[in-house]
C-alpha positions as CSV (number, residue, x, y, z in Angstrom):
1,M,0.0,0.3,0.4
2,G,1.5,3.7,-0.7
3,K,1.8,6.6,1.1
4,R,-1.5,8.0,-0.1
5,E,-3.6,5.1,-0.2
6,E,-2.4,4.6,3.6
7,A,-3.3,8.4,4.5
8,L,-6.2,8.4,2.4
9,K,-7.5,5.3,4.8
10,E,-6.4,6.9,8.1
11,F,-8.4,10.3,6.8
12,I,-12.0,7.4,5.7
13,S,-11.7,6.5,9.4
14,E,-10.2,10.0,10.9
15,A,-13.4,11.7,9.3
16,E,-15.9,8.8,10.1
17,E,-15.7,9.8,13.0
18,I,-16.3,13.2,13.0
19,I,-19.1,13.0,11.0
20,E,-20.6,11.0,13.2
21,G,-20.5,13.4,15.9
22,L,-21.3,16.1,13.4
23,N,-24.6,14.1,13.1
24,Q,-25.4,13.8,16.7
25,S,-24.4,17.8,17.4
26,L,-26.7,19.0,14.5
27,L,-29.7,16.7,15.3
28,E,-29.8,18.2,19.0
29,M,-29.4,22.0,17.5
30,E,-32.8,20.9,15.6
31,S,-34.3,19.3,18.3
32,T,-33.7,22.0,20.6
33,Q,-37.1,24.1,20.5
34,D,-35.5,27.7,21.3
35,R,-33.1,28.3,18.4
36,T,-31.6,30.8,20.3
37,A,-31.5,28.5,23.3
38,I,-28.5,26.0,21.9
39,R,-25.3,25.9,23.6
40,P,-22.7,28.0,22.3
41,D,-20.2,24.4,23.0
42,V,-22.5,22.2,20.1
43,I,-22.2,24.9,17.6
44,N,-18.4,25.6,18.3
45,A,-18.1,21.9,18.4
46,V,-19.2,21.9,14.4
47,F,-17.5,24.7,13.9
48,R,-14.4,22.9,14.5
49,G,-15.6,19.3,13.2
50,A,-16.2,21.3,10.0
51,H,-12.8,22.8,10.0
52,S,-10.9,19.6,10.9
53,L,-12.4,18.0,7.9
54,K,-11.4,20.8,5.9
55,G,-7.4,20.8,6.6
56,M,-7.3,16.7,6.5
57,S,-9.0,16.5,3.2
58,G,-7.0,19.3,1.6
59,M,-4.1,17.1,2.6
60,V,-5.4,13.9,1.2
61,G,-6.6,16.3,-2.5
62,L,-10.1,15.4,-1.6
63,K,-10.7,18.8,-3.2
64,K,-14.5,18.6,-3.2
65,V,-14.6,17.7,0.6
66,S,-12.4,20.7,1.4
67,E,-14.7,22.5,-1.0
68,V,-18.3,22.2,1.3
69,S,-16.3,21.8,4.4
70,H,-14.7,25.3,3.4
71,R,-18.2,26.6,3.0
72,L,-19.7,24.7,6.2
73,E,-17.0,26.5,8.5
74,D,-18.2,29.8,7.1
75,I,-22.1,30.0,8.1
76,L,-21.3,28.2,10.9
77,D,-18.6,30.9,11.9
78,K,-21.7,33.6,11.0
79,L,-23.5,31.4,13.4
80,R,-21.7,31.0,16.7
81,M,-20.3,34.9,15.9
82,G,-24.7,35.5,16.2
83,K,-24.7,37.4,12.9
84,L,-26.7,34.8,11.4
85,G,-29.8,33.4,13.0
86,L,-30.7,29.3,13.0
87,T,-33.4,29.5,10.7
88,D,-34.7,26.2,8.8
89,A,-32.9,27.2,5.6
90,V,-29.6,27.1,7.8
91,M,-30.0,23.8,9.2
92,E,-31.1,22.2,6.3
93,A,-27.8,23.7,4.6
94,L,-25.7,22.6,7.2
95,L,-27.6,18.8,7.6
96,R,-27.5,18.6,3.8
97,G,-23.3,19.7,3.7
98,V,-22.6,16.9,6.0
99,E,-24.5,14.7,4.0
100,V,-22.7,15.5,0.7
101,I,-19.5,15.0,2.8
102,Q,-20.1,11.9,3.9
103,G,-21.6,10.7,0.5
104,I,-18.1,11.7,-1.4
105,I,-16.3,10.0,1.4
106,R,-18.1,6.6,1.3
107,L,-17.8,6.7,-2.4
108,V,-13.7,7.2,-2.2
109,H,-14.4,3.7,0.1
110,T,-16.0,1.7,-1.9
111,G,-14.5,3.4,-5.5
112,K,-17.8,3.0,-7.0
113,G,-19.1,5.7,-8.6
114,E,-18.5,9.1,-9.0
115,E,-17.9,12.0,-7.1
116,P,-21.3,14.2,-7.1
117,D,-21.5,17.9,-8.4
118,V,-21.1,19.5,-5.4
119,T,-22.2,23.3,-7.3
120,P,-25.9,22.7,-5.6
121,I,-25.1,22.3,-1.7
122,L,-22.2,25.3,-2.4
123,R,-25.2,27.4,-3.7
124,Q,-27.8,26.4,-0.9
125,I,-25.1,27.4,1.8
126,D,-24.4,30.9,0.3
127,D,-28.4,30.8,0.0
128,A,-28.7,30.4,3.5
129,M,-25.6,33.2,4.3
130,V,-27.7,36.0,2.8
131,S,-29.7,36.6,6.5
132,D,-26.2,38.0,7.6
133,T,-26.9,41.1,10.5
134,G,-23.6,42.5,11.0
135,P,-21.7,42.6,14.1
136,K,-23.3,43.2,16.9
137,V,-23.2,46.3,18.9
138,T,-20.9,46.4,22.0
139,S,-21.1,49.7,23.9
140,G,-23.1,48.2,26.7
141,L,-20.5,46.1,28.2
142,A,-18.7,48.7,29.8
143,A,-21.9,48.9,32.2
144,T,-21.3,45.2,33.1
145,G,-18.4,46.4,35.6
146,L,-15.9,44.6,34.2
147,D,-12.0,45.8,33.5
148,P,-11.4,47.8,30.4
149,T,-8.2,46.5,30.3
150,V,-9.9,42.9,29.6
151,L,-12.6,43.9,27.3
152,K,-9.7,45.5,25.2
153,V,-8.6,42.0,24.7
154,L,-11.3,39.9,24.0
155,T,-12.0,38.9,20.9
156,E,-14.7,39.5,18.8
157,Y,-16.6,35.6,19.5
158,E,-15.5,36.5,23.3
159,T,-17.0,39.9,23.4
160,H,-20.5,38.2,21.3
161,R,-21.1,35.3,23.9
162,L,-20.2,38.3,26.6
163,M,-23.0,40.3,25.0
164,E,-25.3,36.9,24.8
165,N,-25.0,36.6,28.4
166,V,-25.9,39.5,29.2
167,K,-28.9,40.0,27.0
168,L,-30.0,36.3,28.8
169,G,-29.5,37.4,31.9
170,S,-27.2,35.9,33.5
171,H,-24.4,35.5,36.4
172,L,-21.3,37.2,35.1
173,F,-17.9,36.3,37.5
174,E,-14.5,36.8,37.3
175,I,-12.9,34.3,38.9
176,I,-9.0,34.5,39.3
177,A,-7.1,31.0,39.7
178,K,-3.7,30.3,41.0
179,F,-1.6,27.4,39.8
180,K,2.0,26.3,40.3
181,L,3.6,26.7,37.7
182,E,4.5,22.8,37.0
183,T,1.1,21.4,37.1
184,F,-1.3,24.4,35.5
185,D,-1.8,22.6,32.1
186,K,-3.7,19.6,33.7
187,D,-5.5,21.8,36.4
188,L,-6.8,24.4,34.3
189,P,-8.6,22.2,32.3
190,N,-10.1,20.8,35.3
191,L,-11.3,23.6,36.3
192,N,-12.7,24.6,33.2
193,A,-14.4,21.7,33.3
194,K,-16.1,22.3,36.7
195,L,-17.0,25.6,36.1
196,Q,-18.9,24.2,32.5
197,T,-21.3,22.0,34.3
198,L,-22.6,25.7,36.0
199,G,-22.5,27.8,32.5
200,E,-20.5,28.9,30.4
201,V,-16.8,29.7,30.2
202,I,-16.5,32.9,28.3
203,T,-12.5,33.4,27.9
204,T,-9.6,32.0,29.5
205,L,-6.9,34.7,29.9
206,P,-3.5,34.6,31.8
207,V,-3.1,37.4,35.0
208,S,0.5,38.5,34.3
209,S,1.3,39.8,38.1
210,M,2.2,36.7,39.0
211,S,5.9,36.1,39.1
212,P,6.9,32.5,38.1
213,K,8.5,31.5,41.9
214,T,4.8,32.4,43.0
215,G,3.5,29.8,40.0
216,I,0.6,31.3,37.4
217,A,-2.8,32.8,37.6
218,F,-5.9,32.7,35.0
219,N,-8.5,35.3,34.6
220,L,-11.8,33.3,33.7
221,I,-15.1,34.8,32.4
222,L,-17.8,32.4,33.8
223,G,-21.7,33.0,32.4
224,T,-24.5,31.5,34.6
225,K,-28.0,31.1,36.0
226,S,-26.6,29.4,39.1
227,D,-26.0,32.1,41.8
228,K,-23.1,33.1,44.0
229,E,-23.6,30.9,46.4
230,A,-23.5,27.5,44.0
231,V,-20.1,28.8,42.0
232,I,-18.8,28.8,45.3
233,H,-19.6,25.4,46.4
234,Q,-18.6,23.7,43.3
235,L,-14.8,25.6,43.5
236,S,-14.7,25.2,47.4
237,G,-11.0,24.1,48.4
238,R,-9.0,25.8,45.5
239,D,-7.5,28.7,45.6
240,I,-9.4,31.6,43.7
241,E,-10.3,34.1,44.3
242,L,-14.1,35.2,43.0
243,R,-16.2,38.3,42.2
244,E,-19.5,38.9,40.3
245,I,-18.9,41.3,37.5
246,V,-22.6,42.7,37.3
247,S,-22.4,44.4,40.7
248,K,-19.2,45.7,42.6
249,G,-19.0,43.3,45.6
250,E,-15.5,42.6,47.4
251,K,-13.7,39.5,46.1
252,T,-14.2,36.5,47.6
253,R,-11.3,34.2,49.4
254,L,-12.0,30.6,49.0
255,G,-9.6,28.3,49.6
256,E,-5.5,28.3,50.3
257,G,-4.3,26.3,47.7
258,S,-5.8,23.9,45.6
259,A,-5.8,20.3,45.5
260,Q,-3.1,19.4,42.8
261,P,-2.6,16.5,41.0
262,N,1.1,14.4,41.3
263,Q,3.4,15.7,39.7
264,E,6.0,13.3,37.5
265,E,9.1,12.0,38.5
266,G,11.4,14.7,38.3
267,G,9.3,17.3,38.9
268,G,9.4,18.4,35.0
269,P,6.0,18.5,33.2
270,S,4.8,15.5,31.7
271,I,4.9,14.6,27.5
272,R,2.8,11.9,27.8
273,S,0.0,11.8,25.7
274,L,-3.3,12.8,27.8
275,T,-5.6,9.3,26.2
276,S,-4.6,5.3,26.1
277,T,-6.7,5.1,23.4
278,V,-5.5,2.7,20.3
279,R,-6.9,3.3,16.7
280,V,-7.0,-0.4,15.4
281,D,-8.1,-1.5,12.1
282,I,-10.7,-3.7,12.3
283,G,-9.1,-6.7,10.3
284,K,-6.5,-6.8,12.3
285,L,-8.7,-7.9,15.2
286,D,-10.6,-10.2,12.6
287,T,-7.1,-12.0,11.9
288,L,-5.8,-12.0,15.6
289,I,-9.5,-13.4,16.0
290,N,-9.2,-16.3,13.4
291,V,-6.0,-17.1,15.2
292,V,-8.0,-17.5,18.3
293,G,-10.9,-19.6,16.8
294,E,-7.7,-21.8,15.9
295,L,-6.3,-22.2,18.7
296,V,-9.7,-23.5,20.5
297,V,-10.1,-26.5,17.9
298,T,-6.3,-27.1,18.9
299,K,-7.5,-26.3,22.8
300,A,-10.4,-29.0,22.1
301,V,-8.1,-32.3,20.2
302,I,-5.4,-31.1,23.2
303,N,-8.2,-32.2,25.8
304,Q,-9.2,-35.0,23.9
305,I,-6.1,-36.4,23.4
306,G,-5.5,-35.7,27.9
307,K,-9.0,-38.1,27.9
308,D,-8.3,-40.8,26.1
309,L,-4.8,-41.2,27.5
310,M,-6.5,-40.9,31.0
311,Q,-8.7,-43.6,30.3
312,E,-5.9,-45.7,28.5
313,S,-3.1,-45.5,31.6
314,G,-5.4,-44.2,34.4
315,F,-3.7,-41.5,36.5
316,M,-0.3,-41.8,35.5
317,T,2.1,-39.0,35.8
318,H,2.2,-37.9,32.4
319,A,-1.5,-38.2,31.5
320,V,-2.6,-36.0,35.1
321,E,0.1,-33.4,34.2
322,L,-1.5,-33.0,30.6
323,Q,-4.7,-32.4,32.0
324,K,-3.8,-30.0,34.2
325,A,-1.7,-28.5,31.3
326,S,-4.8,-28.8,29.3
327,Q,-7.3,-26.8,32.1
328,N,-4.9,-24.3,32.1
329,L,-4.9,-23.7,28.5
330,D,-8.4,-23.6,28.3
331,H,-8.5,-20.8,31.5
332,R,-5.5,-18.9,29.4
333,L,-8.0,-18.9,26.2
334,M,-11.2,-18.2,27.5
335,E,-9.4,-15.1,29.0
336,L,-7.8,-14.4,25.5
337,Q,-11.3,-14.4,23.4
338,E,-13.5,-12.5,26.0
339,G,-10.6,-9.5,26.3
340,L,-10.8,-9.8,22.1
341,I,-14.3,-9.8,21.7
342,E,-14.9,-7.2,24.7
343,V,-12.7,-4.9,22.2
344,R,-14.8,-5.5,18.9
345,M,-17.8,-4.3,21.0
346,I,-19.0,-1.3,20.4
347,P,-22.4,0.6,20.9
348,I,-25.4,0.1,18.9
349,G,-26.1,3.4,19.6
350,Q,-23.9,4.2,16.6
351,V,-26.0,2.8,14.0
352,F,-29.5,4.4,16.3
353,D,-28.0,8.2,15.2
354,R,-27.7,7.1,11.5
355,L,-31.3,6.4,11.9
356,L,-32.5,9.5,12.9
357,R,-31.1,11.3,10.0
358,I,-33.2,8.4,7.9
359,I,-36.4,9.6,10.1
360,R,-35.6,13.1,9.6
361,K,-35.4,12.8,5.5
362,L,-38.3,10.0,4.9
363,S,-40.3,11.6,7.2
364,K,-40.1,14.8,5.3
365,E,-40.8,13.3,1.8
366,L,-43.4,11.5,3.0
367,G,-44.9,14.4,4.6
368,K,-45.3,12.7,8.1
369,E,-44.4,14.1,11.8
370,V,-42.7,11.4,13.7
371,D,-41.2,11.1,17.1
372,L,-38.6,8.4,17.5
373,Q,-38.5,7.7,20.9
374,I,-34.4,5.2,21.5
375,A,-33.5,3.3,24.4
376,G,-30.6,1.3,24.9
377,E,-28.5,2.7,23.2
378,E,-25.6,1.6,25.5
379,T,-26.6,-1.8,24.8
380,K,-23.5,-3.3,22.9
381,L,-22.5,-5.6,19.8
382,D,-20.2,-7.0,17.6
383,K,-18.9,-4.6,15.3
384,S,-19.0,-6.5,12.3
385,M,-22.4,-7.5,13.7
386,I,-23.6,-4.1,14.2
387,E,-22.3,-3.1,10.6
388,A,-24.5,-5.7,9.3
389,V,-27.4,-5.2,11.1
390,A,-27.5,-1.6,9.8
391,D,-29.4,-2.0,6.4
392,P,-32.1,-4.3,8.0
393,L,-32.7,-1.7,10.5
394,M,-32.7,0.8,8.1
395,H,-35.6,-1.2,6.3
396,L,-37.6,-1.6,9.1
397,I,-37.5,1.8,9.7
398,R,-38.7,2.5,6.1
399,N,-41.2,0.1,6.6
400,A,-42.6,1.7,9.9
401,L,-42.9,5.1,8.2
402,D,-44.2,4.1,5.2
403,H,-47.0,1.2,5.8
404,G,-47.1,1.7,9.4
405,I,-47.9,5.1,10.1
406,E,-50.5,6.8,9.1
407,S,-50.8,10.6,7.5
408,K,-52.1,13.1,9.9
409,E,-55.8,13.2,8.3
410,E,-56.3,9.6,9.2
411,R,-54.6,10.0,12.6
412,R,-57.0,12.2,13.4
413,K,-60.1,10.7,12.3
414,S,-58.9,7.4,14.2
415,G,-58.3,9.3,17.1
416,K,-54.6,9.5,17.3
417,P,-52.5,12.4,17.8
418,E,-51.2,13.9,14.5
419,I,-47.5,12.4,15.3
420,G,-46.6,9.5,15.0
421,I,-44.7,7.0,17.5
422,I,-41.5,4.7,16.4
423,N,-39.8,3.1,19.4
424,L,-36.3,2.1,19.0
425,R,-35.1,-0.1,21.6
426,A,-32.1,-2.7,22.5
427,M,-31.7,-5.0,25.3
428,Q,-29.5,-7.6,26.4
429,K,-30.9,-10.8,27.4
430,G,-28.2,-14.1,28.1
431,N,-26.1,-14.6,25.2
432,N,-28.3,-12.6,22.5
433,V,-29.2,-8.8,22.0
434,V,-33.1,-8.0,21.3
435,I,-33.0,-5.2,18.6
436,E,-37.1,-3.5,18.4
437,V,-38.5,-1.7,15.9
438,E,-42.9,-0.4,17.2
439,D,-44.7,1.8,15.5
440,D,-48.5,3.1,16.3
441,G,-49.8,2.9,12.9
442,A,-52.3,0.7,11.2
443,G,-51.0,-2.2,12.0
444,I,-51.4,-5.0,9.4
445,D,-54.2,-6.0,7.6
446,L,-54.3,-10.0,7.8
447,A,-56.9,-9.6,5.2
448,K,-54.8,-8.0,2.2
449,V,-51.9,-10.1,3.3
450,Y,-53.9,-13.5,2.3
451,Q,-55.0,-12.1,-0.6
452,K,-51.9,-10.9,-1.5
453,G,-50.8,-14.7,-0.9
454,L,-53.1,-16.0,-2.8
455,K,-52.4,-14.1,-5.9
456,K,-48.7,-14.8,-5.6
457,G,-49.0,-18.2,-5.3
458,F,-47.5,-18.3,-1.8
459,L,-51.0,-19.4,-0.7
460,D,-53.3,-22.8,-1.1
461,K,-56.8,-21.8,-1.1
462,D,-57.9,-24.6,0.3
463,K,-55.8,-24.1,3.3
464,E,-56.3,-22.8,6.8
465,Y,-53.4,-20.5,7.8
466,D,-53.2,-19.2,11.3
467,R,-51.3,-15.4,12.4
468,Q,-47.9,-16.9,12.2
469,E,-48.1,-18.6,9.0
470,L,-49.5,-15.0,7.3
471,L,-47.4,-13.2,9.0
472,A,-44.1,-15.2,7.7
473,L,-45.4,-14.5,4.0
474,L,-43.9,-10.8,4.7
475,F,-40.5,-11.7,4.7
476,R,-40.7,-13.7,1.7
477,P,-39.1,-12.2,-1.6
478,G,-40.9,-10.1,-3.8
479,F,-44.1,-10.1,-1.5
480,S,-45.4,-6.4,-0.9
481,T,-49.0,-5.6,-0.4
482,T,-48.1,-2.0,-1.4
483,E,-49.3,-1.2,-5.2
484,M,-48.0,2.1,-5.7
485,V,-44.1,2.2,-6.4
486,T,-42.5,5.0,-4.9
487,E,-38.8,5.7,-3.8
488,V,-39.3,4.3,0.1
489,S,-41.0,1.0,-0.7
490,G,-43.5,-1.0,-3.5
491,R,-41.4,-2.1,-5.1
492,G,-40.9,-6.2,-3.5
493,V,-37.9,-5.5,-1.7
494,G,-37.4,-4.8,2.1
495,L,-38.7,-7.1,4.6
496,D,-36.9,-10.4,2.8
497,V,-33.5,-8.3,2.7
498,V,-34.0,-7.9,6.7
499,A,-34.9,-11.8,7.1
500,K,-31.7,-13.1,4.6
501,N,-29.5,-10.7,6.5
502,I,-30.5,-11.7,10.1
503,T,-30.6,-15.4,9.1
504,K,-26.4,-14.9,8.1
505,L,-26.1,-13.4,11.8
506,N,-27.4,-16.6,13.1
507,G,-30.6,-14.4,14.1
508,M,-33.9,-14.6,14.2
509,A,-36.8,-11.8,12.7
510,D,-40.2,-11.8,13.8
511,I,-43.7,-9.7,13.7
512,E,-46.6,-8.7,16.4
513,T,-49.1,-6.8,15.2
514,E,-52.4,-5.5,15.7
515,E,-54.3,-3.7,13.5
516,G,-55.2,-0.2,14.5
517,R,-52.7,0.1,17.2
518,G,-49.4,-0.5,15.4
519,T,-46.8,-3.5,14.2
520,K,-43.5,-4.6,16.4
521,F,-40.7,-5.7,14.6
522,S,-38.5,-7.7,17.2
523,I,-34.7,-9.0,15.8
524,T,-32.6,-11.5,18.3
525,L,-29.0,-11.3,17.5
526,P,-26.0,-13.4,19.5
527,I,-23.7,-10.8,20.6
528,T,-21.2,-11.9,18.7
529,L,-20.6,-14.8,15.8
530,V,-16.8,-15.4,16.2
531,I,-16.4,-17.8,19.3
532,I,-19.3,-19.6,20.4
533,K,-20.9,-22.6,22.6
534,A,-22.5,-25.4,21.1
535,L,-25.1,-28.1,21.6
536,I,-23.6,-31.3,19.5
537,V,-26.2,-33.6,18.9
538,K,-26.6,-36.9,16.9
539,V,-29.0,-37.9,14.6
540,G,-28.6,-41.7,13.1
541,S,-24.7,-41.5,12.2
542,E,-24.4,-37.8,11.5
543,T,-23.4,-35.6,14.5
544,F,-24.6,-32.1,14.2
545,A,-23.9,-29.2,16.4
546,V,-26.5,-26.4,17.8
547,P,-25.7,-22.9,18.6
548,L,-26.1,-22.7,22.3
549,N,-28.0,-19.3,22.1
550,S,-30.9,-20.4,20.2
551,V,-31.3,-23.3,22.7
552,S,-33.7,-22.7,25.6
553,E,-33.7,-26.2,26.5
554,S,-33.7,-29.8,26.1
555,L,-35.7,-32.7,27.3
556,M,-36.0,-36.2,26.3
557,I,-39.5,-37.5,25.6
558,E,-41.6,-40.5,25.1
559,S,-42.8,-41.2,21.4
560,K,-45.8,-41.9,22.5
561,D,-46.2,-38.1,23.7
562,I,-45.6,-37.5,20.1
563,L,-49.5,-35.9,19.2
564,T,-50.3,-34.9,14.9
565,I,-52.4,-32.1,14.6
566,E,-52.9,-31.1,10.8
567,R,-50.3,-33.3,9.5
568,K,-47.9,-32.0,12.1
569,E,-45.8,-34.0,14.8
570,V,-46.2,-31.5,18.3
571,I,-45.8,-32.6,22.2
572,R,-47.3,-30.6,24.7
573,L,-45.0,-28.3,27.2
574,R,-46.1,-26.9,30.0
575,D,-49.5,-26.1,28.8
576,H,-48.5,-24.9,25.4
577,T,-48.1,-26.7,22.0
578,L,-44.6,-27.0,20.1
579,S,-44.7,-27.9,16.8
580,L,-41.5,-30.7,16.2
581,L,-38.9,-31.0,13.1
582,R,-37.1,-34.6,12.6
583,L,-33.8,-33.7,11.7
584,R,-33.9,-37.3,10.3
585,D,-36.5,-36.7,8.1
586,V,-35.2,-33.0,7.0
587,F,-32.1,-33.9,5.9
588,Q,-32.9,-37.3,4.8
589,L,-30.5,-39.5,6.7
590,Q,-30.0,-43.1,6.5
591,G,-28.7,-45.3,9.6
592,D,-30.8,-47.0,13.0
593,I,-32.2,-44.7,15.0
594,L,-29.9,-45.1,17.8
595,G,-32.3,-43.3,20.6
596,G,-35.0,-45.8,20.6
597,T,-38.0,-45.2,21.3
598,R,-36.8,-42.2,23.7
599,P,-35.7,-39.3,21.1
600,Y,-34.0,-35.8,22.4
601,V,-36.5,-32.4,21.4
602,I,-34.1,-29.4,21.6
603,V,-36.1,-27.0,21.6
604,V,-34.8,-23.6,19.7
605,G,-36.3,-20.1,19.0
606,L,-38.0,-18.1,21.2
607,A,-41.3,-16.1,21.7
608,E,-43.9,-17.6,19.3
609,K,-41.3,-18.7,17.3
610,R,-40.1,-21.9,19.0
611,L,-39.9,-25.1,17.3
612,G,-38.6,-28.5,19.1
613,L,-35.5,-30.8,17.1
614,V,-35.9,-34.4,17.1
615,V,-32.6,-35.9,18.0
616,D,-31.2,-39.7,18.7
617,T,-28.8,-38.5,21.4
618,I,-26.8,-35.4,23.0
619,E,-23.0,-35.7,23.1
620,G,-22.4,-32.3,25.3
621,Q,-21.0,-28.7,24.9
622,Q,-18.4,-27.7,23.4
623,E,-16.9,-24.1,21.8
624,I,-16.7,-24.2,18.0
625,V,-15.9,-21.8,15.5
626,I,-18.3,-21.9,12.5
627,K,-16.2,-22.5,8.8
628,S,-18.0,-21.6,5.8
629,L,-19.0,-24.0,3.4
630,G,-17.3,-22.6,0.7
631,E,-19.0,-21.9,-3.0
632,I,-20.2,-25.7,-3.5
633,M,-22.5,-25.7,-0.4
634,H,-22.6,-21.9,-0.1
635,G,-26.8,-21.2,0.8
636,T,-27.8,-24.9,1.5
637,P,-30.9,-25.3,3.7
638,G,-30.9,-25.0,7.2
639,I,-26.8,-25.3,7.2
640,A,-24.8,-22.2,8.7
641,G,-21.5,-23.7,8.7
642,A,-19.0,-26.5,9.4
643,T,-16.8,-26.8,12.5
644,E,-14.2,-29.1,13.6
645,L,-14.6,-31.3,17.1
646,G,-11.8,-32.1,19.7
647,N,-12.0,-35.9,17.8
648,R,-10.5,-33.7,14.5
649,K,-14.2,-34.6,13.2
650,I,-15.6,-32.0,10.7
651,I,-19.4,-31.4,11.3
652,L,-22.0,-29.3,10.2
653,V,-23.5,-26.2,12.3
654,L,-27.1,-26.1,11.7
655,D,-29.2,-23.1,10.9
656,V,-31.6,-22.8,13.2
657,G,-33.6,-19.5,11.8
658,T,-34.0,-21.0,8.7
659,L,-35.0,-24.4,10.4
660,I,-37.7,-22.3,12.2
661,E,-38.6,-20.4,8.8
662,Q,-39.0,-23.3,6.8
663,A,-41.1,-25.0,9.6
664,I,-43.4,-22.3,9.7
665,Q,-43.9,-22.1,6.0
666,T,-44.4,-25.6,5.7
667,H,-41.8,-25.9,3.4
668,T,-39.7,-29.1,3.0
669,I,-35.8,-28.5,2.9
670,E,-35.0,-29.6,-0.9
671,E,-32.8,-32.2,-2.1
672,K,-29.5,-30.1,-2.2
673,S,-29.6,-30.7,2.1
674,K,-29.1,-34.3,1.5
675,K,-26.2,-33.4,-0.6
676,S,-24.7,-31.2,2.3
677,V,-24.5,-33.8,4.8
678,Q,-23.3,-36.4,2.4
679,L,-20.4,-34.3,1.0
680,A,-19.6,-33.3,5.0
681,S,-19.2,-37.1,6.1
């Protein structure tokens, strides 16, 4: 990789973080009802982000990104200086500008497509800047009682912020803080952070009267809604003098000497970095995880050798030592594995923030007002899984907006508020993460789904179908109840993509709906797909691995407990009917039934989507690493991949999500499933 390619890769990584921050700040600005009350630190954060993008993009030769960033910097400078009001036109120009930059960077990253013409967005930003009101009058500042020598050295921005605080009726305090010369670089930021919890630090100026021997002092001006007592309480214990500017009060001494952080050894200032964060390419983590995966397989082999040796030789010295070493390796490998997985985990809120932008854009296109309510954004998932679930969530949000939330007129007629509600929730349940997208819209018309299913040939008119079977149709390729094709939906693409992508992640999608009340889509995912625990089962002469995160329980039953209802085998499980699926029939396996008349049932799935897998025996649990089956058996129904056991035997890993969907849709798995088992054997 050349130097430019390396620099471009680094730029894309940093730019992605900056844009994420920009979007969060802009959404906060847009959602603030009183646009004049937006915190200056939020506007400054957007200004700094645009400035950073301008400089970074110029260094790597992305001229269009630099141009748009520069123009955004101009409008943000006017905004923070009070020369421009945060009108709808200004807000739209800011949001659109960041969206254009993000699009260009995505094109550069993928290498697909041509960069867009940025002339329209540059013109839009220019048009939004026409309401320049000119510099503010500052003659009234002298009446604040602030030292004229201080007023003279304030920057234009600081003068503006001082005027704004006076206009808003804030208390203004002059704070003189003294620090030790060798530690002020740490103590001053700490003091600023304390003061910012009270209000706005308008300026920080060094005081020239202090000598290097006695230390260094700074004059800070604070604008706050808090009173003097609250400020004194917050700053108690520090070597600080306080004076309220708007009244000619006496200076208040808060304390002799502030608590100073420990110096570095040798008494000199530290040159160490302030943070201990290292940015790591996810590809490097993938490589390490793959190595750990191979070690897990090797550990299983060593463990099996130890067991075999113990059986052959008994408690001989070498056999016992090997067993101890194997157990120690097991513990250390588990620590390494958990540590690497933890490094890959990031909050799902990163995806939720992107969805906020999509909702804002789509709601305007559709003329619907929507309130997005988010919960559980701190829930963590593997980085690769978060990226993979982004598109399914986008489809569900589009579906909720287009199909679920009604127009304002329809909502008024049905007695609902004009503003629709979409709840986006994430929560951890055991080794799974559940993500829910719920709307308070019209719900799903099952009669309409049934008619569409007949028309498409997915249903038999002579057969009766329950709710779950009809709802499962929504995930079928090419199925859509929308007649009109729009930019948002109606092309027969969407929920089938959701089902396909979620199945790839060893997850499951579920729907709950009530006509006239709304719909809830639930996605259940394993926290990580890297190294998982599995239940090893046997059917005839074949062995399979069932991901343990899909298993709720296992039980042994009598053959006489199995009932047949509408040609489906079921059992009664705690007052509920559980459908059964015989893996022997699914994969058309031959050989003697090892379990005799007492087979095992592995209960897999969640809530309404539960299924009992009938197997002959349960061999136990084991950590496994799922490997791809390659092109020959890629996409084989019911099979997620293959894994190697400790006895060096290669077995197939079941795709529980697909098996459940197949059972619900009452379709049998194709003949090629049998072929896949034979090839694996």
